[in-house]
BALOBA-1460 file (C-alpha; in Angstrom, 3 decimals):
// residues 204
<rec num="1" residu="m" x="39.440" y="7.296" z="-0.223"/>
<rec num="2" residu="r" x="39.296" y="3.734" z="1.735"/>
<rec num="3" residu="f" x="40.782" y="5.818" z="4.725"/>
<rec num="4" residu="k" x="37.819" y="8.117" z="4.745"/>
<rec num="5" residu="k" x="35.113" y="5.448" z="4.298"/>
<rec num="6" residu="l" x="36.877" y="3.714" z="7.092"/>
<rec num="7" residu="f" x="36.514" y="6.483" z="9.190"/>
<rec num="8" residu="f" x="33.173" y="7.553" z="8.429"/>
<rec num="9" residu="l" x="32.175" y="3.412" z="8.818"/>
<rec num="10" residu="l" x="33.977" y="3.861" z="12.659"/>
<rec num="11" residu="f" x="31.906" y="7.041" z="13.139"/>
<rec num="12" residu="i" x="28.566" y="5.407" z="12.877"/>
<rec num="13" residu="v" x="29.166" y="2.049" z="14.547"/>
<rec num="14" residu="f" x="30.567" y="3.996" z="17.529"/>
<rec num="15" residu="s" x="27.639" y="6.866" z="17.329"/>
<rec num="16" residu="h" x="24.998" y="3.733" z="17.827"/>
<rec num="17" residu="i" x="27.301" y="2.236" z="20.250"/>
<rec num="18" residu="s" x="27.414" y="6.018" z="22.506"/>
<rec num="19" residu="h" x="23.644" y="6.334" z="21.520"/>
<rec num="20" residu="a" x="22.524" y="3.389" z="23.215"/>
<rec num="21" residu="g" x="24.628" y="3.450" z="25.813"/>
<rec num="22" residu="s" x="23.224" y="6.697" z="26.858"/>
<rec num="23" residu="y" x="19.384" y="5.139" z="26.291"/>
<rec num="24" residu="d" x="20.026" y="2.454" z="28.823"/>
<rec num="25" residu="d" x="21.704" y="4.927" z="31.121"/>
<rec num="26" residu="m" x="18.872" y="6.857" z="30.545"/>
<rec num="27" residu="l" x="16.206" y="3.687" z="31.781"/>
<rec num="28" residu="i" x="18.378" y="2.769" z="35.107"/>
<rec num="29" residu="a" x="18.623" y="6.516" z="36.248"/>
<rec num="30" residu="i" x="14.992" y="6.833" z="35.972"/>
<rec num="31" residu="k" x="14.434" y="3.785" z="37.484"/>
<rec num="32" residu="n" x="16.787" y="4.632" z="40.378"/>
<rec num="33" residu="n" x="15.378" y="7.924" z="41.004"/>
<rec num="34" residu="d" x="18.709" y="9.023" z="39.799"/>
<rec num="35" residu="n" x="17.696" y="12.789" z="38.282"/>
<rec num="36" residu="a" x="21.007" y="14.434" z="38.061"/>
<rec num="37" residu="t" x="21.824" y="11.575" z="35.642"/>
<rec num="38" residu="v" x="18.869" y="11.860" z="33.552"/>
<rec num="39" residu="m" x="19.366" y="15.841" z="33.770"/>
<rec num="40" residu="d" x="22.885" y="15.384" z="32.484"/>
<rec num="41" residu="l" x="22.247" y="12.883" z="29.871"/>
<rec num="42" residu="i" x="19.272" y="15.948" z="28.129"/>
<rec num="43" residu="e" x="22.374" y="18.495" z="28.523"/>
<rec num="44" residu="r" x="24.239" y="16.158" z="26.395"/>
<rec num="45" residu="g" x="21.794" y="16.017" z="23.722"/>
<rec num="46" residu="m" x="19.504" y="13.458" z="24.995"/>
<rec num="47" residu="d" x="15.892" y="14.473" z="23.456"/>
<rec num="48" residu="v" x="13.820" y="15.493" z="26.190"/>
<rec num="49" residu="n" x="10.943" y="13.186" z="25.111"/>
<rec num="50" residu="t" x="13.239" y="9.829" z="24.108"/>
<rec num="51" residu="t" x="10.827" y="6.604" z="24.673"/>
<rec num="52" residu="d" x="11.298" y="3.345" z="26.201"/>
<rec num="53" residu="a" x="10.541" y="0.291" z="24.121"/>
<rec num="54" residu="n" x="7.128" y="0.432" z="25.182"/>
<rec num="55" residu="g" x="6.763" y="4.493" z="23.556"/>
<rec num="56" residu="s" x="6.795" y="5.998" z="27.386"/>
<rec num="57" residu="t" x="8.542" y="9.413" z="27.229"/>
<rec num="58" residu="m" x="10.883" y="10.121" z="30.643"/>
<rec num="59" residu="l" x="8.082" y="12.562" z="31.864"/>
<rec num="60" residu="m" x="5.469" y="9.363" z="31.831"/>
<rec num="61" residu="l" x="8.044" y="7.202" z="33.727"/>
<rec num="62" residu="a" x="8.550" y="9.723" z="36.275"/>
<rec num="63" residu="a" x="4.937" y="10.309" z="36.575"/>
<rec num="64" residu="r" x="4.140" y="6.287" z="37.128"/>
<rec num="65" residu="s" x="7.001" y="6.059" z="39.432"/>
<rec num="66" residu="g" x="6.233" y="9.115" z="41.125"/>
<rec num="67" residu="n" x="9.149" y="11.154" z="41.117"/>
<rec num="68" residu="l" x="7.903" y="14.743" z="41.512"/>
<rec num="69" residu="a" x="11.124" y="16.478" z="40.755"/>
<rec num="70" residu="l" x="12.314" y="14.758" z="37.773"/>
<rec num="71" residu="v" x="8.081" y="15.870" z="36.731"/>
<rec num="72" residu="n" x="8.719" y="19.527" z="37.191"/>
<rec num="73" residu="s" x="12.465" y="19.650" z="35.490"/>
<rec num="74" residu="l" x="10.910" y="17.663" z="32.488"/>
<rec num="75" residu="l" x="7.752" y="20.011" z="32.369"/>
<rec num="76" residu="k" x="10.141" y="23.566" z="32.560"/>
<rec num="77" residu="l" x="12.132" y="21.552" z="29.627"/>
<rec num="78" residu="r" x="8.648" y="21.597" z="27.428"/>
<rec num="79" residu="a" x="8.432" y="17.706" z="27.408"/>
<rec num="80" residu="s" x="5.234" y="16.692" z="25.426"/>
<rec num="81" residu="v" x="2.691" y="16.474" z="27.868"/>
<rec num="82" residu="n" x="0.303" y="14.267" z="26.068"/>
<rec num="83" residu="h" x="2.437" y="12.111" z="24.493"/>
<rec num="84" residu="a" x="0.609" y="8.949" z="24.828"/>
<rec num="85" residu="n" x="2.703" y="4.794" z="24.389"/>
<rec num="86" residu="r" x="1.425" y="2.226" z="22.589"/>
<rec num="87" residu="f" x="-1.012" y="1.312" z="24.933"/>
<rec num="88" residu="g" x="-2.497" y="4.943" z="24.870"/>
<rec num="89" residu="e" x="-1.211" y="5.761" z="28.132"/>
<rec num="90" residu="t" x="-0.128" y="9.220" z="28.983"/>
<rec num="91" residu="a" x="1.739" y="10.901" z="31.793"/>
<rec num="92" residu="l" x="-1.838" y="11.725" z="33.209"/>
<rec num="93" residu="s" x="-2.951" y="8.303" z="32.807"/>
<rec num="94" residu="l" x="-0.326" y="6.489" z="34.586"/>
<rec num="95" residu="a" x="-0.374" y="9.438" z="37.506"/>
<rec num="96" residu="a" x="-4.092" y="8.023" z="37.961"/>
<rec num="97" residu="y" x="-3.377" y="4.980" z="37.699"/>
<rec num="98" residu="s" x="-0.480" y="4.546" z="40.613"/>
<rec num="99" residu="g" x="-2.012" y="7.286" z="43.033"/>
<rec num="100" residu="q" x="0.764" y="10.199" z="42.214"/>
<rec num="101" residu="l" x="-1.518" y="13.384" z="43.085"/>
<rec num="102" residu="e" x="0.729" y="15.685" z="43.187"/>
<rec num="103" residu="i" x="2.151" y="14.898" z="40.203"/>
<rec num="104" residu="v" x="-1.337" y="14.869" z="38.883"/>
<rec num="105" residu="k" x="-2.033" y="18.219" z="40.001"/>
<rec num="106" residu="q" x="1.197" y="18.906" z="38.362"/>
<rec num="107" residu="l" x="0.130" y="17.563" z="34.883"/>
<rec num="108" residu="i" x="-3.582" y="19.188" z="34.462"/>
<rec num="109" residu="n" x="-1.800" y="22.820" z="35.765"/>
<rec num="110" residu="a" x="0.476" y="22.471" z="32.234"/>
<rec num="111" residu="s" x="-2.605" y="21.090" z="30.180"/>
<rec num="112" residu="a" x="-2.428" y="17.407" z="30.127"/>
<rec num="113" residu="a" x="-5.500" y="16.266" z="28.424"/>
<rec num="114" residu="v" x="-8.067" y="14.837" z="30.934"/>
<rec num="115" residu="n" x="-10.234" y="13.281" z="28.226"/>
<rec num="116" residu="i" x="-8.182" y="10.742" z="25.445"/>
<rec num="117" residu="k" x="-8.825" y="8.500" z="23.258"/>
<rec num="118" residu="a" x="-8.325" y="5.384" z="25.286"/>
<rec num="119" residu="w" x="-8.564" y="3.995" z="29.256"/>
<rec num="120" residu="t" x="-8.646" y="7.949" z="30.443"/>
<rec num="121" residu="p" x="-7.115" y="8.934" z="33.615"/>
<rec num="122" residu="l" x="-10.452" y="8.860" z="35.418"/>
<rec num="123" residu="h" x="-10.953" y="5.248" z="34.183"/>
<rec num="124" residu="y" x="-7.513" y="4.244" z="36.210"/>
<rec num="125" residu="a" x="-8.083" y="6.528" z="38.734"/>
<rec num="126" residu="a" x="-11.287" y="4.626" z="39.637"/>
<rec num="127" residu="f" x="-10.215" y="1.272" z="38.755"/>
<rec num="128" residu="k" x="-7.883" y="1.683" z="41.533"/>
<rec num="129" residu="g" x="-9.715" y="3.767" z="44.132"/>
<rec num="130" residu="h" x="-8.135" y="6.843" z="43.734"/>
<rec num="131" residu="v" x="-10.785" y="9.811" z="44.887"/>
<rec num="132" residu="e" x="-8.989" y="12.791" z="45.523"/>
<rec num="133" residu="i" x="-7.368" y="12.135" z="41.933"/>
<rec num="134" residu="a" x="-10.687" y="11.492" z="40.199"/>
<rec num="135" residu="n" x="-12.375" y="14.560" z="42.110"/>
<rec num="136" residu="l" x="-9.059" y="16.384" z="40.594"/>
<rec num="137" residu="l" x="-9.998" y="14.638" z="37.251"/>
<rec num="138" residu="l" x="-13.905" y="15.925" z="37.022"/>
<rec num="139" residu="a" x="-13.236" y="19.201" z="38.598"/>
<rec num="140" residu="a" x="-10.431" y="19.684" z="35.178"/>
<rec num="141" residu="g" x="-13.356" y="18.801" z="33.029"/>
<rec num="142" residu="a" x="-12.872" y="14.714" z="32.786"/>
<rec num="143" residu="r" x="-16.296" y="13.422" z="31.447"/>
<rec num="144" residu="i" x="-17.798" y="11.059" z="34.220"/>
<rec num="145" residu="d" x="-19.498" y="8.537" z="31.738"/>
<rec num="146" residu="e" x="-17.128" y="8.253" z="29.382"/>
<rec num="147" residu="r" x="-16.615" y="4.314" z="27.685"/>
<rec num="148" residu="a" x="-13.212" y="2.358" z="28.337"/>
<rec num="149" residu="p" x="-12.057" y="0.820" z="25.383"/>
<rec num="150" residu="n" x="-14.198" y="-2.751" z="27.254"/>
<rec num="151" residu="q" x="-17.195" y="-0.030" z="27.014"/>
<rec num="152" residu="q" x="-17.284" y="0.214" z="30.805"/>
<rec num="153" residu="t" x="-17.368" y="3.647" z="32.633"/>
<rec num="154" residu="a" x="-15.293" y="4.637" z="35.639"/>
<rec num="155" residu="l" x="-18.264" y="4.117" z="37.511"/>
<rec num="156" residu="m" x="-18.258" y="0.311" z="36.883"/>
<rec num="157" residu="l" x="-14.594" y="-0.149" z="37.006"/>
<rec num="158" residu="a" x="-15.136" y="1.302" z="40.745"/>
<rec num="159" residu="a" x="-17.878" y="-0.877" z="41.466"/>
<rec num="160" residu="k" x="-16.390" y="-3.888" z="39.766"/>
<rec num="161" residu="n" x="-13.345" y="-3.373" z="42.201"/>
<rec num="162" residu="g" x="-14.757" y="-2.931" z="45.539"/>
<rec num="163" residu="h" x="-14.024" y="0.491" z="45.564"/>
<rec num="164" residu="e" x="-17.103" y="1.889" z="47.889"/>
<rec num="165" residu="a" x="-16.182" y="5.649" z="48.406"/>
<rec num="166" residu="m" x="-14.816" y="5.644" z="44.513"/>
<rec num="167" residu="v" x="-18.334" y="4.555" z="43.526"/>
<rec num="168" residu="r" x="-20.438" y="6.941" z="46.262"/>
<rec num="169" residu="q" x="-18.756" y="9.836" z="44.611"/>
<rec num="170" residu="l" x="-18.792" y="9.132" z="40.900"/>
<rec num="171" residu="i" x="-22.659" y="8.910" z="41.672"/>
<rec num="172" residu="k" x="-22.857" y="11.961" z="44.336"/>
<rec num="173" residu="a" x="-20.617" y="13.583" z="40.950"/>
<rec num="174" residu="g" x="-23.520" y="12.565" z="38.698"/>
<rec num="175" residu="a" x="-22.507" y="9.124" z="37.311"/>
<rec num="176" residu="n" x="-25.154" y="7.256" z="35.305"/>
<rec num="177" residu="v" x="-26.342" y="3.757" z="37.319"/>
<rec num="178" residu="h" x="-28.166" y="2.605" z="34.798"/>
<rec num="179" residu="l" x="-25.418" y="2.497" z="32.160"/>
<rec num="180" residu="t" x="-24.504" y="-1.150" z="30.465"/>
<rec num="181" residu="d" x="-21.102" y="-2.548" z="29.326"/>
<rec num="182" residu="g" x="-20.522" y="-4.261" z="26.049"/>
<rec num="183" residu="d" x="-21.833" y="-7.521" z="28.068"/>
<rec num="184" residu="g" x="-25.008" y="-5.414" z="28.782"/>
<rec num="185" residu="k" x="-24.159" y="-5.087" z="32.698"/>
<rec num="186" residu="t" x="-24.607" y="-2.431" z="34.911"/>
<rec num="187" residu="a" x="-22.649" y="-1.144" z="37.546"/>
<rec num="188" residu="k" x="-24.303" y="-2.418" z="40.326"/>
<rec num="189" residu="q" x="-24.685" y="-6.185" z="38.182"/>
<rec num="190" residu="l" x="-20.514" y="-6.000" z="37.909"/>
<rec num="191" residu="a" x="-20.585" y="-5.449" z="41.536"/>
<rec num="192" residu="l" x="-22.841" y="-8.476" z="42.697"/>
<rec num="193" residu="e" x="-20.292" y="-10.423" z="40.597"/>
<rec num="194" residu="k" x="-17.529" y="-9.872" z="42.742"/>
<rec num="195" residu="d" x="-19.802" y="-10.267" z="45.920"/>
<rec num="196" residu="n" x="-19.034" y="-6.009" z="46.440"/>
<rec num="197" residu="t" x="-22.714" y="-6.275" z="48.356"/>
<rec num="198" residu="n" x="-21.634" y="-2.739" z="49.944"/>
<rec num="199" residu="v" x="-21.117" y="-1.106" z="46.418"/>
<rec num="200" residu="a" x="-24.174" y="-3.085" z="45.142"/>
<rec num="201" residu="a" x="-26.649" y="-1.306" z="47.449"/>
<rec num="202" residu="w" x="-25.021" y="1.971" z="46.263"/>
<rec num="203" residu="l" x="-26.282" y="1.309" z="42.948"/>
<rec num="204" residu="e" x="-29.778" y="0.892" z="43.393"/>
């Protein structure tokens, strides 16, 4: 009986160590774009929706880093396309933030949600000035005047960061220039606070 209990305890301990090792291997492999190792770990039983400490899945990490091949492989394995991490970010919002145009296309084709209850992919694209990505998101149904958690719209985020091309495109697409944020400031006021006078000129 003692031998059986000892065996059982050792089995649990070594299983835990093995799992922890595989988890670390997965994170390192994704960081190094080592797709073969990631796929090998999945074939050996790792859940395709395994997350890191922040709740980001392998798909999200691959989307953020621009690893299109891994994104495609994970989508074929039915990775959760709309999983959100503890910050409310999804694979699509991370791809939009980091300017990964082709990955944004793939995720939209895989039915990734363009409107989420957090900083939306459009907010992230506008914040960073990724015009082509913003256009894709708008074409996919992104709400142009959606409020971010700080009550700012995509137009406000683009304006205060000096992204003139983005501001022009959002206005052309119908963004409301008269809306105010939680502090009562318009996109123009936010632009002027940052001395983005060229941007402010479009926000009359």
